[in-house]
DOFIGU-379720 format. One record per residue (C-alpha): residue number from 1; residue in three letters; x negated, y, z. Coordinates in steps of 0.05 Angstrom, whole numbers, m for minus. Each point is the difference from the previous one (the first is absolute). Layout:
N
nr  rest  xx  yy  zz
NUM  ALA  X  Y  Z
...
This chain:
481
nr  rest  xx  yy  zz
1  MET  m1710  1152  2000
2  ALA  52  m60  m5
3  GLN  64  49  m23
4  LEU  m53  31  m63
5  ASN  m24  m67  m17
6  LYS  87  m17  m6
7  ALA  4  59  m51
8  GLU  m24  1  m75
9  LEU  m66  20  19
10  PRO  m30  m78  m5
11  ALA  25  1  m79
12  MET  m36  63  m11
13  ALA  m58  m31  24
14  VAL  6  m62  m39
15  VAL  m12  43  m71
16  VAL  m46  57  39
17  HIS  m57  m73  18
18  ASP  25  m35  m66
19  LEU  m29  69  m33
20  LEU  m60  8  45
21  ARG  m20  m70  m10
22  LEU  m4  21  m78
23  SER  m32  54  11
24  GLN  m64  m42  44
25  SER  m2  m40  m67
26  GLU  m52  m1  m52
27  THR  38  m41  m37
28  ALA  75  22  m1
29  SER  43  0  m66
30  ILE  52  55  m20
31  LYS  48  m68  m4
32  GLN  m15  m2  79
33  LEU  9  74  15
34  ALA  72  m4  m47
35  GLU  24  m59  44
36  VAL  m11  31  70
37  LEU  39  64  m28
38  LEU  47  m34  m39
39  ARG  27  m35  61
40  ASP  42  64  14
41  ALA  37  39  m53
42  SER  0  64  32
43  LEU  m67  1  9
44  THR  m12  m23  m62
45  SER  40  61  m23
46  LYS  m36  50  42
47  VAL  m70  m26  m30
48  LEU  27  9  m65
49  ARG  35  78  11
50  VAL  m71  14  32
51  SER  m37  m31  m51
52  ASN  39  49  m57
53  SER  m13  62  46
54  VAL  m40  63  m25
55  TYR  m48  m13  52
56  CYS  m19  m69  m19
57  ASN  14  m2  m65
58  PRO  m18  72  m33
59  GLY  m1  m25  m73
60  ARG  87  m34  18
61  GLU  m28  m60  m37
62  ILE  80  m38  17
63  VAL  m10  m65  61
64  LYS  44  m40  0
65  THR  m38  m73  20
66  ILE  m46  m2  68
67  SER  m46  m27  m46
68  ARG  3  68  m47
69  ALA  m11  33  58
70  VAL  m60  m26  22
71  VAL  m29  8  m74
72  VAL  13  67  5
73  ILE  m16  34  60
74  GLY  m35  m55  30
75  PHE  5  m64  42
76  ASP  m27  32  63
77  GLN  43  58  m8
78  VAL  64  m48  m4
79  ARG  m17  m40  54
80  MET  m16  62  44
81  ILE  73  27  m21
82  GLY  36  m62  20
83  LEU  m27  0  64
84  SER  24  80  5
85  VAL  66  m21  m21
86  SER  m3  m61  44
87  LEU  m18  37  74
88  LEU  34  63  m12
89  ASP  67  m42  m17
90  GLY  m7  m48  55
91  LEU  m8  52  59
92  LEU  46  60  m42
93  ARG  75  m36  m2
94  ASP  70  19  14
95  ALA  m8  63  22
96  PRO  m74  30  27
97  ARG  m16  32  67
98  GLN  m33  63  m7
99  GLN  m60  m32  39
100  LEU  m2  m54  m43
101  GLN  m3  48  m56
102  SER  m57  46  28
103  LEU  m41  m57  18
104  LEU  10  m44  m59
105  ALA  m20  60  m45
106  ARG  m62  16  37
107  SER  m19  m69  m9
108  PHE  4  m12  m72
109  HIS  m38  75  m5
110  GLY  m54  m37  55
111  ALA  3  m63  m44
112  MET  m12  40  m76
113  GLN  m52  40  31
114  ALA  m32  m61  35
115  ARG  7  m43  m69
116  ASN  m44  54  m31
117  LEU  m51  11  40
118  ALA  m13  m76  m3
119  ASP  7  8  m73
120  TYR  m45  60  m10
121  ILE  m61  m41  34
122  ALA  18  m60  m28
123  LEU  21  m48  56
124  PRO  33  m68  m18
125  GLU  46  7  48
126  LYS  37  55  m20
127  GLU  73  m37  m12
128  GLU  m9  m20  84
129  ILE  m21  66  22
130  PHE  65  26  m38
131  ILE  45  m36  32
132  ALA  m32  m2  72
133  THR  3  76  m2
134  LEU  74  m12  m19
135  LEU  5  m43  48
136  ARG  m34  33  57
137  ASN  60  21  45
138  LEU  36  m64  m35
139  GLY  30  m15  75
140  GLU  31  82  4
141  MET  30  m10  m74
142  ALA  26  m65  13
143  PHE  38  24  71
144  TRP  32  62  m31
145  SER  20  m47  m55
146  ASN  39  m52  33
147  GLY  m4  18  72
148  GLY  78  18  15
149  GLU  23  26  65
150  GLN  m59  m8  21
151  ALA  m35  42  m54
152  GLU  55  54  31
153  MET  m25  m1  55
154  LEU  m73  7  0
155  ALA  16  62  m49
156  ASP  35  34  61
157  ALA  m44  m22  50
158  LEU  m67  32  m47
159  SER  47  59  m15
160  VAL  m16  29  74
161  PRO  m48  66  1
162  GLY  m59  m25  21
163  VAL  5  m76  1
164  ASP  m62  m48  m8
165  GLN  15  m40  m55
166  ASP  m39  m66  8
167  LYS  13  m3  70
168  THR  85  2  m18
169  VAL  m10  m48  m57
170  ARG  m34  m51  39
171  ARG  55  2  57
172  MET  54  m7  m43
173  LEU  m26  m50  m44
174  GLY  m47  m34  39
175  THR  m55  m3  m41
176  GLY  m43  66  m49
177  PHE  19  8  m76
178  ASP  m67  m22  m20
179  GLN  5  m64  38
180  LEU  65  m6  m33
181  THR  m31  14  m68
182  LEU  m66  m61  1
183  GLY  63  m43  38
184  LEU  41  7  m64
185  LEU  m57  0  m44
186  LYS  m27  m68  33
187  THR  74  m30  1
188  TRP  m4  18  m82
189  ASN  m61  m36  m20
190  MET  m33  71  m11
191  GLY  m61  m11  52
192  GLU  m45  23  m32
193  ILE  24  67  m8
194  GLY  17  3  72
195  GLN  m79  m2  9
196  LEU  m14  59  m53
197  ILE  55  39  38
198  GLN  m30  m14  69
199  ALA  m70  12  m25
200  SER  21  68  m30
201  ARG  18  18  73
202  THR  m79  7  9
203  ALA  m10  16  m66
204  LYS  m57  m59  m14
205  GLY  m15  m16  m72
206  PRO  5  46  m69
207  ALA  79  m36  m7
208  ALA  17  16  74
209  ARG  m27  63  m5
210  ALA  53  10  m75
211  VAL  52  m18  47
212  THR  m6  43  49
213  LEU  m19  65  m31
214  GLY  60  m18  m44
215  ALA  50  8  46
216  GLU  m39  59  27
217  ILE  3  33  m54
218  ALA  80  m9  m16
219  GLU  5  11  72
220  ALA  m33  69  m11
221  ALA  30  32  m54
222  TYR  61  m1  33
223  GLN  m34  70  34
224  GLY  m15  22  m74
225  TRP  m58  m13  m41
226  ALA  m35  65  23
227  SER  6  m13  70
228  ALA  m56  m17  45
229  GLU  19  m75  11
230  VAL  2  m10  m71
231  GLN  m78  36  m2
232  ALA  m32  m45  51
233  LEU  12  m53  m45
234  LEU  m30  17  m51
235  LYS  m73  m4  25
236  PRO  11  m82  11
237  VAL  42  m9  m60
238  ALA  m63  32  m43
239  GLU  m50  m41  41
240  LEU  40  m70  m5
241  THR  6  19  m90
242  GLY  m81  36  m3
243  THR  48  59  m27
244  THR  m5  73  14
245  VAL  53  36  40
246  GLU  39  21  m54
247  GLU  m2  m59  m39
248  ALA  31  m39  69
249  MET  53  65  m1
250  GLN  27  m25  m72
251  GLN  m6  m66  9
252  MET  52  2  59
253  LEU  48  45  m38
254  ALA  1  m43  m63
255  SER  8  m50  46
256  ALA  68  30  38
257  ASP  21  19  m68
258  GLU  m3  m82  m30
259  ALA  44  m9  66
260  VAL  43  47  m6
261  ASN  14  m28  m80
262  VAL  1  m81  29
263  ALA  37  13  57
264  GLY  56  32  m37
265  SER  3  m58  m55
266  CYS  m7  m53  57
267  ALA  47  17  53
268  ASN  70  m9  14
269  ALA  6  73  40
270  ASP  m35  48  m29
271  LEU  m77  5  43
272  ARG  m30  54  m51
273  ALA  35  52  45
274  TRP  m40  m20  64
275  ILE  m69  4  m38
276  PRO  m33  65  10
277  ARG  m6  17  m73
278  THR  m56  41  m34
279  ASP  38  40  m57
280  ASP  m16  71  27
281  LEU  m67  m8  13
282  PRO  m53  40  m31
283  LEU  m35  m22  m65
284  ASP  m64  26  37
285  LEU  m6  m42  66
286  SER  m69  39  34
287  GLU  52  47  34
288  LEU  46  m46  30
289  LEU  m64  m57  21
290  GLN  m34  63  41
291  MET  m67  m43  m30
292  ASP  m39  31  60
293  ALA  39  m10  46
294  VAL  m10  m75  33
295  PRO  25  m23  41
296  ALA  75  21  0
297  GLN  m11  46  72
298  SER  m61  39  m37
299  ALA  47  24  m57
300  ARG  60  27  49
301  ALA  m56  31  39
302  ALA  m14  38  m65
303  VAL  59  15  m28
304  GLN  21  42  74
305  ASP  m55  34  10
306  ALA  0  29  m75
307  LEU  48  43  m23
308  LEU  63  m37  m9
309  GLN  24  m8  m67
310  PRO  68  m34  m28
311  ASN  m3  m64  m30
312  LEU  49  m7  m46
313  ASP  m15  m84  m19
314  MET  m5  m3  70
315  LEU  70  24  16
316  LYS  41  m26  m51
317  LEU  m35  m78  29
318  SER  18  28  74
319  LEU  74  11  m22
320  GLN  4  m67  m52
321  ASN  m29  m40  68
322  MET  44  40  44
323  SER  57  m22  m41
324  LEU  m8  m82  m12
325  MET  m4  m4  75
326  VAL  65  35  3
327  LYS  24  m64  m39
328  SER  m57  m48  37
329  PRO  m7  23  76
330  ILE  m78  m29  25
331  ASN  m9  40  67
332  ILE  2  62  30
333  GLU  m73  17  0
334  ASN  m5  m8  m77
335  THR  60  42  2
336  LEU  m30  54  31
337  ASN  m69  m13  m32
338  GLY  36  24  m69
339  VAL  40  56  26
340  ILE  m57  38  37
341  ASN  m52  m24  m61
342  GLY  45  20  m54
343  LEU  14  77  38
344  HIS  m80  m1  9
345  LEU  m35  m19  m53
346  GLY  53  m9  m46
347  ALA  45  77  0
348  GLY  m75  28  25
349  LEU  37  27  68
350  GLU  m65  6  56
351  ARG  42  m9  58
352  VAL  60  m60  7
353  MET  26  m19  51
354  LEU  58  m59  23
355  ALA  31  30  62
356  VAL  53  m46  33
357  LEU  49  1  49
358  ALA  m16  m31  71
359  ASP  m3  m8  80
360  ASN  76  m18  m19
361  GLN  7  44  m51
362  THR  m28  74  44
363  ARG  m52  18  m34
364  PHE  m43  m5  m69
365  ARG  m68  m38  m5
366  ALA  m47  m7  m47
367  ARG  5  m82  m42
368  ARG  m45  13  m58
369  VAL  m41  64  m24
370  ALA  m53  8  m49
371  GLY  m41  65  m8
372  LYS  m63  37  25
373  GLY  12  17  80
374  THR  66  m49  0
375  GLN  m40  m67  40
376  SER  20  29  66
377  TRP  71  9  m16
378  PRO  25  m68  4
379  GLN  m23  m7  82
380  ASP  16  76  22
381  PHE  55  27  m52
382  ASN  56  8  37
383  LEU  61  46  m11
384  PRO  73  m1  49
385  CYS  61  m5  m34
386  VAL  53  19  54
387  ASP  69  21  0
388  GLY  1  78  m13
389  GLU  m59  9  m14
390  GLN  m3  m14  m87
391  HIS  m71  16  m38
392  ILE  m16  m20  m70
393  PHE  m8  m67  11
394  SER  68  m21  29
395  PHE  30  49  m43
396  ALA  m24  m38  m56
397  LEU  19  m64  19
398  SER  76  17  22
399  ASN  10  40  m57
400  HIS  m30  m60  m51
401  GLU  m32  53  m29
402  ALA  m72  9  m39
403  ILE  m30  74  11
404  TRP  m56  36  m24
405  ILE  m15  51  57
406  GLY  m38  61  m27
407  SER  56  m1  m54
408  PRO  44  51  m21
409  ALA  63  m46  m4
410  ALA  m28  m25  80
411  ALA  m2  77  34
412  SER  52  m9  45
413  LEU  m35  m53  29
414  GLN  m68  25  12
415  ASP  24  14  80
416  LEU  14  m79  11
417  VAL  m80  m6  m15
418  THR  m13  7  79
419  PRO  m63  15  29
420  ALA  m7  m61  20
421  ILE  2  m27  m71
422  THR  m50  51  m13
423  ALA  m48  m14  49
424  TRP  m7  m72  m27
425  LEU  7  12  m71
426  GLY  m25  78  m11
427  GLN  35  44  m51
428  GLY  15  13  m69
429  MET  47  m46  m53
430  PHE  17  m71  14
431  PHE  45  m59  m18
432  ILE  54  m33  40
433  ALA  49  m52  m17
434  PRO  37  m53  38
435  VAL  m13  m64  m7
436  LEU  73  m60  7
437  ALA  3  m74  10
438  GLY  81  2  m35
439  GLN  30  49  57
440  ARG  m57  m7  55
441  GLN  m49  54  11
442  ILE  m75  m27  5
443  GLY  m32  67  9
444  VAL  m30  54  m65
445  LEU  m65  0  m47
446  TYR  m36  65  8
447  ALA  m48  36  m54
448  ASP  m43  52  m6
449  MET  m55  40  m35
450  ARG  m37  28  62
451  LEU  m70  m22  m12
452  SER  m5  36  m58
453  GLY  48  63  1
454  ARG  25  m22  m61
455  ALA  74  6  m20
456  LEU  46  m65  m6
457  THR  36  m1  m72
458  GLU  70  m27  m20
459  SER  m33  m63  m36
460  GLN  m21  m17  77
461  PHE  52  11  18
462  SER  44  m36  m38
463  ALA  m45  m63  7
464  PHE  1  16  81
465  LYS  70  m8  0
466  ARG  8  m66  m48
467  PHE  m54  m25  63
468  ALA  43  5  52
469  THR  67  m20  m33
470  LEU  m45  m74  m27
471  THR  m30  m6  67
472  GLY  74  2  30
473  ASP  23  m50  m44
474  CYS  m59  m40  5
475  LEU  11  0  88
476  GLN  70  m24  m20
477  ALA  m23  m61  m53
478  LEU  m38  m11  57
479  SER  63  m9  56
480  LYS  30  m41  m42
481  ARG  m54  m51  m20
């Protein structure tokens, strides 16, 4: 705590505190707002730049002063821009770590979602809700921004597979990130924001609920806008705002677009790359929503029971999210969910498995699966991998080659599909590709259309190879975090 308070963060906190005080005053004037912003020439310049952007000022009326910005785009909008710029600049100094950029992007996205939820239901404390959501992870963001050598040590400790992150943080820092957040806010005389953040942990009251939902939407969006995680939030958002599920989805997507536009203008680093985009979504959201399938688990079961079809929109979103996770790794579970859901629900591959080398690299075991009839594979699938007994799994991995078994190009490899493999997976076409984290051999991806007996396609093979490459890239990025 002392180290963080010696950094430049308290100076940022003064500006944020004063802007927040103006939001709580019914008599705040343009002059008072200008006085706060004009203390810092860089802050003033960026507020004016955002005020002149196409997004905030579509009429492109030239804005050269803070007072003119208030006239053109509104008092609340200028204040919100000032708050955003102060917070983002205060944290994104020098060469920010990828963990910080990813976390801050999610926090900013969540703050925009929460603020717009509050605005929709006319909550008077919408600025406080915006700040509380943005600073919900302040302790962690401040640490990655100013932690120095200790941050490097913690990053190394957290990169170990299977590590308990909360326990590791407490052991190395002597406190948790949540406690660090509340301590910093108290030191900065922003105790009311801390109280709202604490209330959001239990989601009591509409303001706290808006903070919670905003943060959860931003987190779920990393799984893709068509994911089960996003669908699970549609009903709570609709209940809070008094809208239909489809209207709730449209509102969430609009807030995401706003976050992308504002973040790109406010921040030193381009946070837009870490906010899931909505460009490729279909205009008709009914297919995306699967509106007859709430909760989300019902949607997934319905998809698996029907004759699975490729979903191009979800495929694009999944590939986009995997690419984002290469730039900003989150955790191994998000990576595995992304590749399996992308191949199964996006590419329309009926059975998908990630099989990893296990037991001192003596066998392949199923790490993650999708598709009807695969539920037992994580416990039961066991394919030995020993010298002198090569099969198609070990061949694909050792030769770093994606293979389409059953195609003319792979006819010479058919003998490598051993009776043991056939006993597990059945006979017929399948895809297999190595998963490599740099030069490290992790395992293989497997996919087939065995349930319906339909033929595999070239487009599915292209997507399969791309996901295999991205999976390795994500795991490599995680190892360096």
